[in-house]
N, CA, C and O atoms as a Tinker XYZ file with bonds, in Angstrom:
   352  protein
     1  N   -214.810000  115.860000  -13.057000    73     2
     2  CA  -213.579000  116.247000  -12.449000    64     1     3
     3  C   -212.828000  114.973000  -12.043000    63     2     4     5
     4  O   -213.409000  114.030000  -11.506000    81     3
     5  N   -211.473000  114.980000  -12.329000    73     3     6
     6  CA  -210.648000  113.823000  -12.015000    64     5     7
     7  C   -210.262000  113.842000  -10.539000    63     6     8     9
     8  O   -209.984000  114.905000   -9.983000    81     7
     9  N   -210.245000  112.692000   -9.914000    73     7    10
    10  CA  -209.776000  112.683000   -8.521000    64     9    11
    11  C   -208.262000  112.844000   -8.479000    63    10    12    13
    12  O   -207.531000  112.295000   -9.303000    81    11
    13  N   -207.833000  113.587000   -7.527000    73    11    14
    14  CA  -206.386000  113.801000   -7.377000    64    13    15
    15  C   -205.743000  112.514000   -6.889000    63    14    16    17
    16  O   -206.309000  111.798000   -6.062000    81    15
    17  N   -204.526000  112.222000   -7.421000    73    15    18
    18  CA  -203.868000  111.007000   -6.946000    64    17    19
    19  C   -203.377000  111.195000   -5.509000    63    18    20    21
    20  O   -202.992000  112.291000   -5.100000    81    19
    21  N   -203.402000  110.126000   -4.782000    73    19    22
    22  CA  -202.941000  110.142000   -3.394000    64    21    23
    23  C   -201.430000  110.353000   -3.382000    63    22    24    25
    24  O   -200.716000  109.610000   -4.055000    81    23
    25  N   -200.901000  111.358000   -2.626000    73    23    26
    26  CA  -199.444000  111.584000   -2.646000    64    25    27
    27  C   -198.669000  110.390000   -2.095000    63    26    28    29
    28  O   -197.489000  110.238000   -2.410000    81    27
    29  N   -199.281000  109.558000   -1.300000    73    27    30
    30  CA  -198.603000  108.383000   -0.777000    64    29    31
    31  C   -198.325000  107.352000   -1.851000    63    30    32    33
    32  O   -197.401000  106.552000   -1.707000    81    31
    33  N   -199.092000  107.350000   -2.911000    73    31    34
    34  CA  -198.892000  106.386000   -3.984000    64    33    35
    35  C   -197.672000  106.714000   -4.829000    63    34    36    37
    36  O   -197.084000  105.814000   -5.428000    81    35
    37  N   -197.273000  107.993000   -4.892000    73    35    38
    38  CA  -196.144000  108.399000   -5.735000    64    37    39
    39  C   -194.812000  108.029000   -5.092000    63    38    40    41
    40  O   -193.803000  107.898000   -5.786000    81    39
    41  N   -194.801000  107.860000   -3.775000    73    39    42
    42  CA  -193.565000  107.536000   -3.086000    64    41    43
    43  C   -193.284000  106.042000   -3.195000    63    42    44    45
    44  O   -194.201000  105.225000   -3.107000    81    43
    45  N   -192.029000  105.693000   -3.384000    73    43    46
    46  CA  -191.727000  104.250000   -3.441000    64    45    47
    47  C   -191.892000  103.625000   -2.063000    63    46    48    49
    48  O   -191.746000  104.298000   -1.043000    81    47
    49  N   -192.189000  102.359000   -2.044000    73    47    50
    50  CA  -192.358000  101.650000   -0.777000    64    49    51
    51  C   -191.006000  101.468000   -0.114000    63    50    52    53
    52  O   -189.989000  101.349000   -0.797000    81    51
    53  N   -190.989000  101.445000    1.219000    73    51    54
    54  CA  -189.736000  101.241000    1.967000    64    53    55
    55  C   -189.256000   99.811000    1.769000    63    54    56    57
    56  O   -190.009000   98.849000    1.927000    81    55
    57  N   -187.991000   99.704000    1.420000    73    55    58
    58  CA  -187.383000   98.388000    1.295000    64    57    59
    59  C   -186.168000   98.358000    2.211000    63    58    60    61
    60  O   -185.260000   99.173000    2.049000    81    59
    61  N   -186.130000   97.450000    3.157000    73    59    62
    62  CA  -184.979000   97.398000    4.056000    64    61    63
    63  C   -183.706000   97.053000    3.290000    63    62    64    65
    64  O   -183.739000   96.442000    2.222000    81    63
    65  N   -182.576000   97.471000    3.879000    73    63    66
    66  CA  -181.294000   97.206000    3.232000    64    65    67
    67  C   -181.004000   95.712000    3.248000    63    66    68    69
    68  O   -181.326000   95.000000    4.199000    81    67
    69  N   -180.398000   95.274000    2.183000    73    67    70
    70  CA  -180.031000   93.867000    2.113000    64    69    71
    71  C   -178.847000   93.606000    3.040000    63    70    72    73
    72  O   -178.152000   94.532000    3.455000    81    71
    73  N   -178.633000   92.346000    3.353000    73    71    74
    74  CA  -177.522000   91.970000    4.236000    64    73    75
    75  C   -176.188000   92.414000    3.627000    63    74    76    77
    76  O   -175.308000   92.895000    4.340000    81    75
    77  N   -176.046000   92.257000    2.351000    73    75    78
    78  CA  -174.807000   92.642000    1.670000    64    77    79
    79  C   -174.560000   94.147000    1.788000    63    78    80    81
    80  O   -173.430000   94.571000    2.026000    81    79
    81  N   -175.607000   94.952000    1.622000    73    79    82
    82  CA  -175.478000   96.409000    1.708000    64    81    83
    83  C   -175.154000   96.824000    3.140000    63    82    84    85
    84  O   -174.349000   97.734000    3.344000    81    83
    85  N   -175.767000   96.172000    4.148000    73    83    86
    86  CA  -175.468000   96.483000    5.542000    64    85    87
    87  C   -174.014000   96.167000    5.879000    63    86    88    89
    88  O   -173.353000   96.938000    6.575000    81    87
    89  N   -173.519000   95.039000    5.387000    73    87    90
    90  CA  -172.118000   94.690000    5.621000    64    89    91
    91  C   -171.180000   95.687000    4.946000    63    90    92    93
    92  O   -170.141000   96.044000    5.501000    81    91
    93  N   -171.547000   96.129000    3.757000    73    91    94
    94  CA  -170.745000   97.143000    3.064000    64    93    95
    95  C   -170.697000   98.431000    3.879000    63    94    96    97
    96  O   -169.625000   99.010000    4.052000    81    95
    97  N   -171.836000   98.884000    4.379000    73    95    98
    98  CA  -171.873000  100.114000    5.186000    64    97    99
    99  C   -171.086000   99.946000    6.480000    63    98   100   101
   100  O   -170.392000  100.868000    6.908000    81    99
   101  N   -171.189000   98.781000    7.102000    73    99   102
   102  CA  -170.424000   98.529000    8.316000    64   101   103
   103  C   -168.925000   98.561000    8.021000    63   102   104   105
   104  O   -168.155000   99.123000    8.799000    81   103
   105  N   -168.512000   97.973000    6.920000    73   103   106
   106  CA  -167.095000   97.986000    6.534000    64   105   107
   107  C   -166.590000   99.388000    6.255000    63   106   108   109
   108  O   -165.483000   99.742000    6.661000    81   107
   109  N   -167.381000  100.181000    5.571000    73   107   110
   110  CA  -166.986000  101.565000    5.279000    64   109   111
   111  C   -166.886000  102.370000    6.569000    63   110   112   113
   112  O   -165.962000  103.168000    6.730000    81   111
   113  N   -167.826000  102.171000    7.489000    73   111   114
   114  CA  -167.788000  102.895000    8.762000    64   113   115
   115  C   -166.559000  102.504000    9.575000    63   114   116   117
   116  O   -165.895000  103.369000   10.147000    81   115
   117  N   -166.252000  101.217000    9.632000    73   115   118
   118  CA  -165.080000  100.763000   10.391000    64   117   119
   119  C   -163.788000  101.284000    9.760000    63   118   120   121
   120  O   -162.883000  101.722000   10.470000    81   119
   121  N   -163.701000  101.239000    8.438000    73   119   122
   122  CA  -162.500000  101.739000    7.763000    64   121   123
   123  C   -162.333000  103.238000    8.007000    63   122   124   125
   124  O   -161.216000  103.713000    8.209000    81   123
   125  N   -163.422000  103.972000    7.991000    73   123   126
   126  CA  -163.359000  105.411000    8.247000    64   125   127
   127  C   -162.876000  105.675000    9.673000    63   126   128   129
   128  O   -162.043000  106.554000    9.890000    81   127
   129  N   -163.387000  104.927000   10.635000    73   127   130
   130  CA  -162.967000  105.113000   12.033000    64   129   131
   131  C   -161.485000  104.797000   12.193000    63   130   132   133
   132  O   -160.775000  105.525000   12.887000    81   131
   133  N   -161.009000  103.736000   11.572000    73   131   134
   134  CA  -159.594000  103.375000   11.680000    64   133   135
   135  C   -158.710000  104.457000   11.063000    63   134   136   137
   136  O   -157.677000  104.812000   11.630000    81   135
   137  N   -159.110000  104.978000    9.912000    73   135   138
   138  CA  -158.306000  106.025000    9.260000    64   137   139
   139  C   -158.286000  107.291000   10.107000    63   138   140   141
   140  O   -157.236000  107.920000   10.242000    81   139
   141  N   -159.412000  107.673000   10.673000    73   139   142
   142  CA  -159.461000  108.893000   11.504000    64   141   143
   143  C   -158.578000  108.728000   12.738000    63   142   144   145
   144  O   -157.827000  109.639000   13.088000    81   143
   145  N   -158.661000  107.589000   13.390000    73   143   146
   146  CA  -157.829000  107.357000   14.579000    64   145   147
   147  C   -156.364000  107.337000   14.205000    63   146   148   149
   148  O   -155.540000  107.907000   14.920000    81   147
   149  N   -156.019000  106.695000   13.105000    73   147   150
   150  CA  -154.618000  106.658000   12.659000    64   149   151
   151  C   -154.106000  108.059000   12.359000    63   150   152   153
   152  O   -152.979000  108.396000   12.721000    81   151
   153  N   -154.924000  108.882000   11.697000    73   151   154
   154  CA  -154.499000  110.254000   11.392000    64   153   155
   155  C   -154.315000  111.081000   12.656000    63   154   156   157
   156  O   -153.443000  111.949000   12.705000    81   155
   157  N   -155.133000  110.819000   13.689000    73   155   158
   158  CA  -154.983000  111.554000   14.939000    64   157   159
   159  C   -153.725000  111.119000   15.691000    63   158   160   161
   160  O   -153.078000  111.939000   16.343000    81   159
   161  N   -153.377000  109.841000   15.603000    73   159   162
   162  CA  -152.238000  109.329000   16.354000    64   161   163
   163  C   -150.913000  109.456000   15.612000    63   162   164   165
   164  O   -149.859000  109.289000   16.226000    81   163
   165  N   -150.930000  109.745000   14.321000    73   163   166
   166  CA  -149.701000  109.773000   13.531000    64   165   167
   167  C   -148.635000  110.724000   14.073000    63   166   168   169
   168  O   -147.472000  110.322000   14.133000    81   167
   169  N   -148.956000  111.967000   14.475000    73   167   170
   170  CA  -147.899000  112.828000   15.022000    64   169   171
   171  C   -147.269000  112.244000   16.286000    63   170   172   173
   172  O   -146.051000  112.308000   16.456000    81   171
   173  N   -148.083000  111.680000   17.169000    73   171   174
   174  CA  -147.541000  111.100000   18.398000    64   173   175
   175  C   -146.675000  109.885000   18.083000    63   174   176   177
   176  O   -145.628000  109.692000   18.702000    81   175
   177  N   -147.102000  109.069000   17.128000    73   175   178
   178  CA  -146.317000  107.888000   16.755000    64   177   179
   179  C   -144.974000  108.293000   16.151000    63   178   180   181
   180  O   -143.953000  107.657000   16.412000    81   179
   181  N   -144.981000  109.351000   15.345000    73   179   182
   182  CA  -143.721000  109.835000   14.768000    64   181   183
   183  C   -142.787000  110.346000   15.854000    63   182   184   185
   184  O   -141.581000  110.110000   15.795000    81   183
   185  N   -143.335000  111.046000   16.848000    73   183   186
   186  CA  -142.526000  111.562000   17.949000    64   185   187
   187  C   -141.939000  110.413000   18.762000    63   186   188   189
   188  O   -140.765000  110.447000   19.130000    81   187
   189  N   -142.750000  109.401000   19.043000    73   187   190
   190  CA  -142.256000  108.264000   19.805000    64   189   191
   191  C   -141.168000  107.519000   19.025000    63   190   192   193
   192  O   -140.198000  107.048000   19.619000    81   191
   193  N   -141.318000  107.411000   17.711000    73   191   194
   194  CA  -140.306000  106.742000   16.892000    64   193   195
   195  C   -139.004000  107.546000   16.901000    63   194   196   197
   196  O   -137.916000  106.974000   16.979000    81   195
   197  N   -139.119000  108.884000   16.821000    73   195   198
   198  CA  -137.925000  109.722000   16.834000    64   197   199
   199  C   -137.198000  109.609000   18.178000    63   198   200   201
   200  O   -135.969000  109.560000   18.213000    81   199
   201  N   -137.942000  109.569000   19.270000    73   199   202
   202  CA  -137.312000  109.438000   20.586000    64   201   203
   203  C   -136.660000  108.074000   20.747000    63   202   204   205
   204  O   -135.620000  107.951000   21.393000    81   203
   205  N   -137.269000  107.052000   20.161000    73   203   206
   206  CA  -136.721000  105.706000   20.295000    64   205   207
   207  C   -135.420000  105.565000   19.517000    63   206   208   209
   208  O   -134.500000  104.882000   19.968000    81   207
   209  N   -135.332000  106.204000   18.353000    73   207   210
   210  CA  -134.136000  106.074000   17.532000    64   209   211
   211  C   -133.053000  107.085000   17.897000    63   210   212   213
   212  O   -131.920000  106.965000   17.432000    81   211
   213  N   -133.382000  108.072000   18.715000    73   211   214
   214  CA  -132.404000  109.091000   19.093000    64   213   215
   215  C   -131.339000  108.465000   19.994000    63   214   216   217
   216  O   -131.638000  107.688000   20.900000    81   215
   217  N   -130.115000  108.822000   19.719000    73   215   218
   218  CA  -129.011000  108.307000   20.520000    64   217   219
   219  C   -128.902000  109.152000   21.781000    63   218   220   221
   220  O   -128.734000  110.370000   21.717000    81   219
   221  N   -128.998000  108.493000   22.915000    73   219   222
   222  CA  -128.912000  109.212000   24.186000    64   221   223
   223  C   -127.447000  109.517000   24.483000    63   222   224   225
   224  O   -126.589000  108.658000   24.281000    81   223
   225  N   -127.144000  110.731000   24.960000    73   223   226
   226  CA  -125.766000  111.040000   25.320000    64   225   227
   227  C   -125.326000  110.186000   26.506000    63   226   228   229
   228  O   -126.115000  109.859000   27.392000    81   227
   229  N   -124.075000  109.845000   26.493000    73   227   230
   230  CA  -123.551000  109.021000   27.579000    64   229   231
   231  C   -123.599000  109.813000   28.879000    63   230   232   233
   232  O   -123.063000  110.919000   28.963000    81   231
   233  N   -124.226000  109.255000   29.863000    73   231   234
   234  CA  -124.340000  109.924000   31.153000    64   233   235
   235  C   -123.044000  109.712000   31.925000    63   234   236   237
   236  O   -122.599000  108.584000   32.135000    81   235
   237  N   -122.464000  110.806000   32.334000    73   235   238
   238  CA  -121.232000  110.688000   33.106000    64   237   239
   239  C   -121.582000  110.420000   34.566000    63   238   240   241
   240  O   -122.494000  111.030000   35.125000    81   239
   241  N   -120.863000  109.525000   35.150000    73   239   242
   242  CA  -121.088000  109.189000   36.552000    64   241   243
   243  C   -120.603000  110.339000   37.430000    63   242   244   245
   244  O   -119.595000  110.974000   37.122000    81   243
   245  N   -121.316000  110.606000   38.519000    73   243   246
   246  CA  -120.857000  111.673000   39.408000    64   245   247
   247  C   -119.491000  111.316000   39.999000    63   246   248   249
   248  O   -119.207000  110.162000   40.319000    81   247
   249  N   -118.682000  112.322000   40.128000    73   247   250
   250  CA  -117.326000  112.113000   40.631000    64   249   251
   251  C   -117.298000  112.145000   42.156000    63   250   252   253
   252  O   -118.054000  112.892000   42.777000    81   251
   253  N   -116.447000  111.354000   42.748000    73   251   254
   254  CA  -116.319000  111.420000   44.208000    64   253   255
   255  C   -115.637000  112.734000   44.608000    63   254   256   257
   256  O   -115.031000  113.411000   43.778000    81   255
   257  N   -115.744000  113.065000   45.841000    73   255   258
   258  CA  -115.162000  114.311000   46.337000    64   257   259
   259  C   -113.637000  114.263000   46.252000    63   258   260   261
   260  O   -112.996000  113.259000   46.561000    81   259
   261  N   -113.098000  115.381000   45.824000    73   259   262
   262  CA  -111.645000  115.509000   45.795000    64   261   263
   263  C   -111.143000  116.005000   47.146000    63   262   264   265
   264  O   -111.907000  116.134000   48.102000    81   263
   265  N   -109.867000  116.276000   47.200000    73   263   266
   266  CA  -109.266000  116.770000   48.449000    64   265   267
   267  C   -109.848000  118.145000   48.784000    63   266   268   269
   268  O   -109.908000  119.024000   47.924000    81   267
   269  N   -110.266000  118.325000   50.006000    73   267   270
   270  CA  -110.803000  119.578000   50.535000    64   269   271
   271  C   -112.116000  119.999000   49.860000    63   270   272   273
   272  O   -112.540000  121.140000   50.039000    81   271
   273  N   -112.773000  119.119000   49.088000    73   271   274
   274  CA  -114.040000  119.458000   48.449000    64   273   275
   275  C   -115.170000  118.894000   49.306000    63   274   276   277
   276  O   -115.162000  117.721000   49.680000    81   275
   277  N   -116.145000  119.758000   49.610000    73   275   278
   278  CA  -117.236000  119.307000   50.475000    64   277   279
   279  C   -118.605000  119.441000   49.825000    63   278   280   281
   280  O   -119.581000  118.906000   50.350000    81   279
   281  N   -118.706000  120.140000   48.695000    73   279   282
   282  CA  -120.004000  120.344000   48.061000    64   281   283
   283  C   -119.928000  120.001000   46.584000    63   282   284   285
   284  O   -118.875000  120.132000   45.960000    81   283
   285  N   -121.057000  119.558000   46.026000    73   283   286
   286  CA  -121.143000  119.297000   44.592000    64   285   287
   287  C   -120.495000  117.997000   44.172000    63   286   288   289
   288  O   -120.081000  117.867000   43.020000    81   287
   289  N   -120.393000  117.031000   45.065000    73   287   290
   290  CA  -119.797000  115.751000   44.727000    64   289   291
   291  C   -120.461000  114.655000   45.551000    63   290   292   293
   292  O   -121.182000  114.932000   46.509000    81   291
   293  N   -120.209000  113.409000   45.165000    73   291   294
   294  CA  -120.772000  112.296000   45.909000    64   293   295
   295  C   -120.085000  112.219000   47.252000    63   294   296   297
   296  O   -118.857000  112.161000   47.325000    81   295
   297  N   -120.864000  112.217000   48.311000    73   295   298
   298  CA  -120.314000  112.159000   49.647000    64   297   299
   299  C   -120.101000  113.528000   50.256000    63   298   300   301
   300  O   -119.655000  113.624000   51.400000    81   299
   301  N   -120.408000  114.595000   49.526000    73   299   302
   302  CA  -120.242000  115.945000   50.050000    64   301   303
   303  C   -121.414000  116.353000   50.906000    63   302   304   305
   304  O   -122.382000  115.607000   51.053000    81   303
   305  N   -121.324000  117.529000   51.466000    73   303   306
   306  CA  -122.409000  118.035000   52.304000    64   305   307
   307  C   -123.257000  119.004000   51.506000    63   306   308   309
   308  O   -122.821000  119.531000   50.483000    81   307
   309  N   -124.460000  119.232000   51.974000    73   307   310
   310  CA  -125.356000  120.160000   51.296000    64   309   311
   311  C   -125.957000  121.065000   52.333000    63   310   312   313
   312  O   -126.415000  120.617000   53.385000    81   311
   313  N   -125.952000  122.330000   52.030000    73   311   314
   314  CA  -126.526000  123.295000   52.971000    64   313   315
   315  C   -128.041000  123.145000   53.034000    63   314   316   317
   316  O   -128.692000  122.943000   52.009000    81   315
   317  N   -128.596000  123.243000   54.231000    73   315   318
   318  CA  -130.017000  123.076000   54.440000    64   317   319
   319  C   -130.533000  124.322000   55.143000    63   318   320   321
   320  O   -129.946000  124.778000   56.123000    81   319
   321  N   -131.616000  124.862000   54.648000    73   319   322
   322  CA  -132.231000  126.028000   55.286000    64   321   323
   323  C   -133.320000  125.508000   56.211000    63   322   324   325
   324  O   -134.220000  124.788000   55.779000    81   323
   325  N   -133.236000  125.870000   57.468000    73   323   326
   326  CA  -134.189000  125.394000   58.453000    64   325   327
   327  C   -134.904000  126.608000   59.032000    63   326   328   329
   328  O   -134.271000  127.599000   59.396000    81   327
   329  N   -136.197000  126.523000   59.112000    73   327   330
   330  CA  -136.981000  127.603000   59.706000    64   329   331
   331  C   -136.764000  127.570000   61.220000    63   330   332   333
   332  O   -136.647000  126.496000   61.810000    81   331
   333  N   -136.712000  128.747000   61.845000    73   331   334
   334  CA  -136.529000  128.745000   63.302000    64   333   335
   335  C   -137.743000  128.114000   63.995000    63   334   336   337
   336  O   -138.868000  128.177000   63.500000    81   335
   337  N   -137.482000  127.521000   65.127000    73   335   338
   338  CA  -138.550000  126.884000   65.886000    64   337   339
   339  C   -139.515000  127.935000   66.398000    63   338   340   341
   340  O   -139.107000  129.039000   66.760000    81   339
   341  N   -140.756000  127.603000   66.428000    73   339   342
   342  CA  -141.760000  128.546000   66.918000    64   341   343
   343  C   -141.642000  128.651000   68.434000    63   342   344   345
   344  O   -141.497000  127.646000   69.130000    81   343
   345  N   -141.708000  129.895000   68.940000    73   343   346
   346  CA  -141.608000  130.079000   70.392000    64   345   347
   347  C   -143.017000  130.029000   70.988000    63   346   348   349
   348  O   -144.012000  130.356000   70.342000    81   347
   349  N   -143.049000  129.603000   72.252000    73   347   350
   350  CA  -144.351000  129.519000   72.921000    64   349   351
   351  C   -144.618000  130.712000   73.733000    63   350   352
   352  O   -145.670000  130.807000   74.364000    81   351
């Protein structure tokens, strides 16, 4: 009867990755991370670019109060609601 071959002999021996292969894997991992981050940030970057190039409407300065005008203008009065004082 023939002896059965050892299953450990059929497997190839472990060989560590070469320096060149490790650098290649590191480069691929870094490139993948950069692409994923860029794809996640692209909508926000487009929005920020659109806001930067958008022409802002000219803000009109508030007008001073006209004759007999007391509300809704610079220097006018504003009604204030005050809670009544608590009694003791």
